[in-house]
C-alpha positions in Angstrom: 47.5 -25.2 28.8 45.6 -28.2 30.3 44.1 -25.9 32.9 42.9 -23.5 30.2 41.3 -26.4 28.3 39.6 -27.7 31.5 38.3 -24.2 32.3 37.0 -23.8 28.7 35.3 -27.1 28.7 33.7 -26.4 32.1 32.3 -23.1 30.7 31.0 -24.9 27.6 29.4 -27.5 29.8 27.8 -24.9 32.0 26.4 -23.1 29.0 25.0 -26.3 27.5 23.4 -27.1 30.8 21.7 -23.6 30.9 20.5 -23.9 27.3 19.0 -27.4 28.0 17.3 -26.1 31.2 15.9 -23.1 29.3 14.5 -25.3 26.6 13.0 -27.6 29.1 11.3 -24.8 31.1 10.0 -23.3 27.9 8.4 -26.6 26.9 6.8 -26.9 30.3 5.3 -23.4 30.1 4.4 -23.7 26.4 6.7 -20.9 25.3 8.0 -20.7 21.8 11.0 -19.0 20.1 8.8 -15.9 19.8 9.1 -15.5 23.6 12.9 -15.5 23.3 12.8 -12.9 20.5 10.5 -10.8 22.7 12.9 -10.9 25.6 15.8 -10.0 23.2 13.8 -7.0 22.0 13.0 -6.1 25.6 16.7 -6.0 26.5 17.6 -4.1 23.3 20.1 -6.8 22.3 21.5 -6.8 18.8 21.5 -10.5 18.0 21.2 -11.5 14.3 18.2 -13.9 14.1 17.1 -15.6 10.9 13.6 -16.6 10.2 14.6 -20.3 9.9 16.3 -20.4 13.3 14.8 -22.6 16.0 14.9 -21.9 19.7 18.1 -23.8 20.3 19.9 -21.9 17.5 18.7 -18.6 18.8 20.0 -19.5 22.3 23.4 -20.4 20.8 23.7 -16.8 19.6 22.9 -15.3 23.0 25.5 -14.1 25.5 25.9 -15.9 28.8 24.4 -13.2 31.0 21.3 -13.1 28.8 20.9 -16.9 29.4 20.9 -16.2 33.1 18.2 -13.6 32.6 16.0 -16.1 30.7 16.4 -18.7 33.4 15.4 -16.2 36.1 12.4 -15.1 34.0 11.3 -18.8 33.4 11.7 -19.6 37.1 9.9 -16.4 38.3 13.0 -15.0 39.9 12.9 -11.8 37.9 10.3 -10.1 40.2 12.8 -7.5 41.4 12.7 -6.0 37.9 9.1 -5.0 38.5 8.7 -1.3 39.4 7.0 0.0 42.6 3.4 0.2 41.4 2.5 2.7 44.1 4.8 5.3 42.4 2.5 5.3 39.4 -0.8 6.0 41.3 -3.0 8.9 40.0 -6.4 10.2 40.9 -9.0 10.8 38.2 -12.5 12.1 38.0 -14.3 9.3 36.2 -17.1 9.1 33.6 -18.4 5.5 33.0 -21.2 4.7 30.6 -22.6 1.7 28.8 -25.6 1.0 26.5 -28.7 -0.3 28.2 -29.2 -4.0 27.2 -26.0 -3.6 25.1 -25.1 -7.3 25.6 -28.6 -8.7 25.4 -28.3 -12.0 23.4 -31.7 -11.5 21.8 -30.4 -8.3 20.0 -28.5 -9.1 16.8 -24.8 -8.5 17.0 -24.8 -6.1 14.1 -27.4 -3.9 15.9 -25.4 -3.9 19.1 -22.3 -2.9 17.1 -24.3 -0.1 15.4 -25.3 1.4 18.8 -21.6 1.3 20.0 -20.6 3.2 16.9 -23.4 5.8 17.6 -22.2 6.2 21.2 -18.6 6.7 20.2 -19.6 9.3 17.6 -21.9 11.2 20.0 -19.2 11.3 22.7 -16.7 12.7 20.1 -19.2 15.5 19.3 -19.4 16.8 22.8 -17.5 20.0 23.6 -15.8 18.5 26.6 -14.3 15.6 24.6 -13.2 17.8 21.7 -11.4 20.3 24.1 -9.9 17.7 26.4 -6.2 17.7 27.3 -4.9 14.3 26.0 -2.1 14.4 28.5 -4.5 14.5 31.4 -7.2 12.2 30.0 -7.6 8.4 30.0 -9.9 6.8 27.5 -10.9 3.1 27.9 -13.4 1.4 25.6 -15.3 -1.3 27.5 -17.1 -3.3 24.8 -20.5 -1.7 24.8 -19.5 1.4 26.7 -16.7 3.8 27.6 -14.7 4.9 30.7 -13.0 8.3 30.6 -10.9 9.7 33.4 -10.0 13.4 33.7 -7.2 14.5 36.1 -7.6 18.2 35.7 -11.2 19.1 36.7 -14.1 17.3 38.5 -16.5 19.3 36.4 -15.5 17.5 33.2 -17.2 14.1 33.7 -20.4 16.0 34.8 -20.5 18.3 31.9 -19.6 15.5 29.5 -22.6 13.6 30.8 -24.9 16.5 30.4 -23.7 17.4 26.8 -23.8 13.7 25.8 -27.4 13.4 27.0 -28.6 16.5 25.2 -27.0 15.3 21.9 -28.4 11.7 22.5 -31.9 13.0 23.1 -31.8 14.8 19.7 -30.6 11.6 18.0 -33.3 9.4 19.6 -36.0 11.8 18.5 -35.1 10.9 14.9 -35.8 7.2 15.5 -39.4 6.0 15.3 -38.8 2.5 16.5 -38.0 2.1 20.2 -35.4 -0.6 19.4 -33.4 1.9 17.2 -33.0 4.3 20.1 -29.8 4.3 22.2 -30.3 4.4 25.9 -27.5 4.9 28.3 -26.7 4.6 32.0 -23.9 6.8 33.4 -21.8 6.6 36.6 -19.5 9.3 37.9 -17.0 9.1 40.7 -13.6 10.1 41.9 -10.7 7.8 42.8 -7.1 6.6 42.4 -5.8 4.1 39.9 -2.5 2.5 39.1 -0.8 3.3 35.9 0.3 0.0 34.4 1.7 -1.1 31.1 -0.5 -3.4 28.9 0.8 -6.1 26.6 1.4 -3.5 23.8 3.6 -1.4 26.2 0.9 1.3 26.4 -0.3 3.0 29.6 -3.4 1.4 31.1 -5.1 1.9 34.4 -6.5 -0.4 37.1 -7.7 0.4 40.7 -10.5 1.4 43.0 -11.3 4.6 41.2 -12.5 3.0 38.0 -14.0 -0.1 39.8 -16.2 1.9 42.1 -17.3 4.2 39.2 -18.5 1.0 37.5 -20.4 0.1 40.6 -22.1 3.4 40.6 -23.1 3.0 36.9 -24.4 -0.5 37.6 -27.0 1.0 40.0 -28.4 3.3 37.3 -31.4 2.6 35.2 -32.3 3.8 31.7 -31.0 7.3 31.0 -30.0 7.8 34.7 -26.8 9.7 35.5 -25.7 8.6 39.0 -22.7 9.9 41.0 -21.3 9.0 44.4 -21.8 11.3 47.4 -18.0 12.1 47.6 -18.1 13.4 44.0 -21.3 15.3 44.6 -20.0 17.0 47.8 -16.9 18.2 45.9 -18.8 19.5 42.9 -22.0 20.9 44.3 -20.1 23.8 46.0 -18.6 24.9 42.7 -21.8 26.3 41.3 -25.5 26.9 42.3 -26.4 25.1 39.1 -24.7 22.0 40.1 -26.4 22.0 43.5 -29.8 22.2 41.8 -29.3 19.2 39.5 -27.7 16.8 42.0 -30.3 15.0 44.1 -29.5 12.6 47.0 -31.4 9.3 46.6 -29.9 7.3 49.5 -27.6 4.4 50.3 -27.3 1.3 48.1 -25.6 -2.0 48.7 -22.9 -3.1 46.2 -20.5 -6.1 46.2 -18.6 -7.4 49.2 -21.1 -5.9 51.7 -20.2 -2.3 50.9 -22.5 0.6 50.5 -22.6 3.7 48.3 -24.5 6.9 48.9 -25.8 7.9 45.5 -26.9 11.1 43.9 -29.2 11.3 40.8 -28.3 14.0 38.3 -31.1 15.4 36.1 -32.4 18.6 34.7 -33.9 20.0 31.5 -32.8 17.9 28.6 -30.6 15.5 30.5 -30.8 12.7 33.0 -33.9 10.8 34.3 -35.8 11.7 37.5 -37.3 8.3 38.0 -34.9 5.6 39.3 -35.1 1.8 39.7 -36.8 0.9 42.9 -34.4 0.1 45.7 -35.5 -3.5 45.7 -34.7 -3.7 42.0 -31.3 -2.0 42.5 -30.4 -4.5 45.1 -31.5 -7.4 42.9 -29.2 -6.0 40.1 -26.3 -6.7 42.4 -27.1 -10.4 42.2 -24.4 -11.5 39.8 -24.3 -14.2 37.2 -22.1 -16.1 39.6 -24.7 -16.1 42.4 -27.4 -17.2 39.9 -25.2 -20.0 38.6 -24.3 -21.1 42.1 -28.0 -21.6 42.9 -28.3 -23.9 39.8 -25.4 -26.3 40.6 -24.2 -28.3 43.5 -21.3 -29.8 41.5 -17.6 -29.2 41.4 -16.3 -29.1 37.8 -13.1 -30.9 38.4 -12.0 -31.0 34.8 -13.5 -29.4 31.7 -12.8 -30.2 28.1 -14.1 -28.1 25.2 -13.8 -29.5 21.6 -14.9 -27.3 18.7 -14.8 -28.8 15.2 -15.7 -26.6 12.2 -17.8 -28.9 9.9 -18.7 -26.3 7.3 -16.3 -23.4 6.8 -18.8 -21.5 4.6 -21.4 -21.1 7.3 -18.9 -21.7 10.1 -21.0 -24.5 11.4 -19.3 -25.8 14.5 -19.8 -29.1 16.3 -19.4 -28.4 20.0 -18.5 -31.1 22.5 -18.2 -30.2 26.2 -17.0 -32.9 28.6 -17.3 -32.2 32.4 -15.9 -34.3 35.2 -18.5 -33.5 37.9 -18.2 -34.1 41.7 -21.4 -34.0 43.7 -20.8 -31.6 46.7 -24.2 -32.2 48.3 -25.2 -34.9 50.7 -27.6 -36.6 48.4 -27.5 -38.2 44.9 -28.1 -35.7 42.0 -29.4 -36.6 38.6 -30.1 -33.1 37.1 -27.6 -30.9 35.3 -28.3 -27.4 34.1 -27.0 -26.0 30.8 -27.0 -22.6 29.2 -25.8 -22.1 25.6 -25.2 -19.0 23.5 -24.6 -18.6 19.8 -24.0 -16.0 17.1 -27.0 -16.8 14.9 -30.6 -17.3 15.7 -31.4 -21.0 15.9 -34.2 -23.1 17.3 -33.3 -25.6 20.0 -34.8 -28.5 17.9 -32.3 -27.8 15.1 -29.2 -27.9 17.3 -28.9 -31.7 17.5 -28.4 -31.5 21.3 -27.3 -34.8 22.9 -26.2 -35.3 26.5 -24.7 -38.5 27.9 -22.6 -39.9 30.8 -19.3 -41.8 30.9 -21.2 -45.0 30.0 -22.8 -43.5 26.9 -26.3 -43.5 28.6 -28.2 -40.6 27.1 -29.9 -38.1 29.5 -33.4 -36.9 29.1 -34.1 -33.2 28.5 -36.3 -32.4 31.5 -37.2 -28.8 30.8 -36.3 -26.0 28.2 -36.7 -22.8 30.2 -35.2 -20.4 27.6 -35.4 -20.9 23.8 -34.4 -17.4 22.7 -32.9 -17.1 19.2 -29.3 -16.9 20.5 -29.6 -18.1 24.1 -30.8 -21.4 25.5 -31.3 -22.7 29.0 -32.3 -26.2 29.9 -32.0 -29.0 32.4 -31.3 -32.7 31.7 -31.9 -35.8 33.9 -29.1 -38.4 34.0 -29.9 -42.1 33.8 -27.6 -42.8 36.7 -27.5 -40.2 39.6 -24.2 -38.9 40.7 -23.6 -39.9 44.3 -22.0 -37.5 46.9 -18.2 -37.2 46.4 -18.3 -39.9 43.7 -15.3 -39.8 41.4 -14.9 -40.5 37.7 -18.3 -39.3 36.7 -18.4 -37.5 33.4 -21.2 -35.7 31.5 -20.8 -34.8 27.9 -23.0 -32.5 25.7 -22.8 -32.3 21.9 -24.6 -29.8 19.8 -24.3 -27.9 16.4 -24.4 -24.1 16.1 -23.0 -21.7 13.5 -20.3 -19.3 14.8 -19.9 -16.8 11.9 -18.2 -14.3 14.3 -15.5 -16.9 14.7 -15.3 -16.5 18.5 -16.4 -18.7 21.4 -16.7 -17.6 25.0 -16.7 -19.7 28.1 -17.0 -18.9 31.9 -15.6 -21.5 34.3 -18.6 -22.5 36.6 -16.5 -23.5 39.7 -12.8 -23.9 40.6 -11.3 -26.3 38.0 -8.1 -28.3 38.2 -7.7 -28.6 34.5 -9.4 -27.0 31.4 -8.6 -28.1 27.9 -9.6 -26.5 24.6 -9.3 -28.3 21.3 -10.2 -26.5 18.1 -10.2 -28.1 14.6 -10.9 -26.5 11.2 -10.3 -27.9 7.7 -6.9 -27.2 6.2 -6.7 -24.2 4.0 -9.0 -22.0 5.9 -7.2 -18.9 7.1 -7.4 -18.4 10.9 -6.3 -15.9 13.4 -5.8 -17.8 16.7 -6.2 -15.7 19.8 -7.1 -16.8 23.4 -8.0 -14.0 25.8 -8.8 -13.9 29.5 -11.7 -11.5 30.1 -12.6 -9.3 33.0 -16.4 -9.5 32.6 -17.1 -6.5 34.8 -14.9 -4.0 33.1 -14.6 -5.6 29.7 -10.8 -5.8 29.8 -9.1 -8.5 27.8 -5.5 -9.8 27.8 -3.6 -12.7 26.3 -4.1 -15.9 28.2 -1.2 -17.9 29.5 0.3 -20.2 28.5 0.2 -19.6 24.7 -1.9 -22.0 22.5 -0.2 -24.6 20.4 -1.1 -24.7 16.7 -0.7 -27.8 14.7 -0.9 -28.0 10.9 -2.0 -31.5 10.1 -2.6 -33.3 6.8 -6.3 -32.4 6.5 -6.9 -29.8 9.3 -5.5 -27.1 11.5 -5.6 -27.7 15.2 -5.4 -25.3 18.1 -4.8 -26.7 21.6 -4.8 -24.8 24.9 -4.7 -26.0 28.5 -5.2 -24.1 31.7 -4.6 -25.5 35.2 -6.1 -24.5 38.6 -8.6 -22.0 37.1 -10.8 -20.1 39.5 -14.6 -20.0 39.6 -16.0 -17.6 37.0 -12.8 -17.0 35.2 -13.8 -16.1 31.7 -12.1 -16.7 28.4 -12.7 -15.9 24.7 -11.3 -18.1 22.0 -11.0 -16.5 18.5 -10.0 -18.1 15.2 
C-alpha cells in the first residue's frame, strides 16, 4: 500500500511539474489559453472546456500524453510532425497581374479599392476564368492584383491575359478621365510551388514558380504582357498565332544577380508594343530597401512605436517613434531621414512634427523633400551629432495624423534587436486587434508571433506587442 501511495504521489508530482513548465513556457512565448484550445482541436480531443476556465484549469483536464505533446510543441521538439514538403510540390502555368500605380500614396484609398473591384470583376468575365477547373486552379489575391496558377494547360494564362486586355480596353474607352482608367501589367511564367497549409487550414502555395512570375511582371510597363522565354518556347510551337504575338525583347537583370530572357506579347486589341527602356527596367529593380540603405548609416538597435488615439471620431492618432541609433560610419552624423505615410490628406505644417534626442534637445527640420497629401519625406539635424559606435543615443519623433482606416504599417529599416508596439484607445471604442507580418513583394500576410497582449484598463484599452531579433525590411501591419 505504501509503495502504491508513493508511486501515485510521484505521478502527481510529475504532472504538476509538467503543468508548471507549460504555463511558464506559455508566458515566455506570450501564448494564452486559446493556444491550448487550438492544440486540443488539432488533436481532436474531447475535453469539456468552460468559457470561464483559465489555462491552469484547462491543463488539469488534459491527459498526461497531451501534456507531453504541449511541452514538445513549446520547446520546438515537435518538428517531426511536419510533413515532407517536397511531396506536395506542383508545377503551374502562372498569370500574375497588378494595377499600375495601385499602391501610389497620392491616390485616395477609395479610388485604389474601386480599381481592385473593377479588376476582379473583369477577370471573372473572361471565358478562361469562367470555364476553369477549380481542382486544377490556384487563385491568390495580392492586394492590388491577382496571381492565378493553371496546372492543366500553358495556354490558359496566355488566353486569360488576351481576353482580360480586350475587356479592359472596352472598359477604359468609357472613361473620359485618365485617372479613372485601369492600367495593368501582366507577367506569365511556368514553375513549381510547394502546397502548404495557411493559418486557416486552407491550401496555399509558395515557391520559385510564383516568385519568378512576379519578377517577370515587375519588368513590365503600362499595359505590357511579359512572359519568360521558357514559357514562350513551350507555347509558341502550339499555334502559328502564338508565334506571331510573342516577341523577344532581350535579357533583363532581376534580383540576386539573376537574368531573365523576356518576351513581349501584343497584338490587335491586347498588349502594348512599346516597353520601358532597358535602363528604366534595370532601375525598377532598385528596391525600397536599396533606396533606404543609401539614406541611412545607422543601425536601429531598438525601435519603439507608441500610438495613442486622441479623438475616436476622426481616429486622430498621436504617433511616437523612439529609435536607439548606432552610427555605423567612421564620422559623426547629425542628420536623420524620415518618411511618413497616412490615410488622409494632410499638410506637413498641420502634423505637429517634433523630433528630439535623449536629452530633450529638439532637432531642426533641415529639408522637406516630399509633402504629398498622404506621404512625407524630410531630414532633420540633431543638436548633438551621434559619434561612431556611440551607445545610448535615442531619437524620438512625435506627430499627429488621422488613421480612419484603423491600420498602421511599419517596415524595419535595419536588423533590430527589439521592437515594441504600444497602442492605446479610449475605453468603450470597439476594436479588432490584429498584427500581421507582410511579404511586401507578393502581398501575403500572416499572423505575427508572438500574439499581442490586450489590457482593458480603467479609462483605455491597450495593445502591446514585442518582437525580438527582427531582420532588416521585415514589414508589419497593425490593425485595431
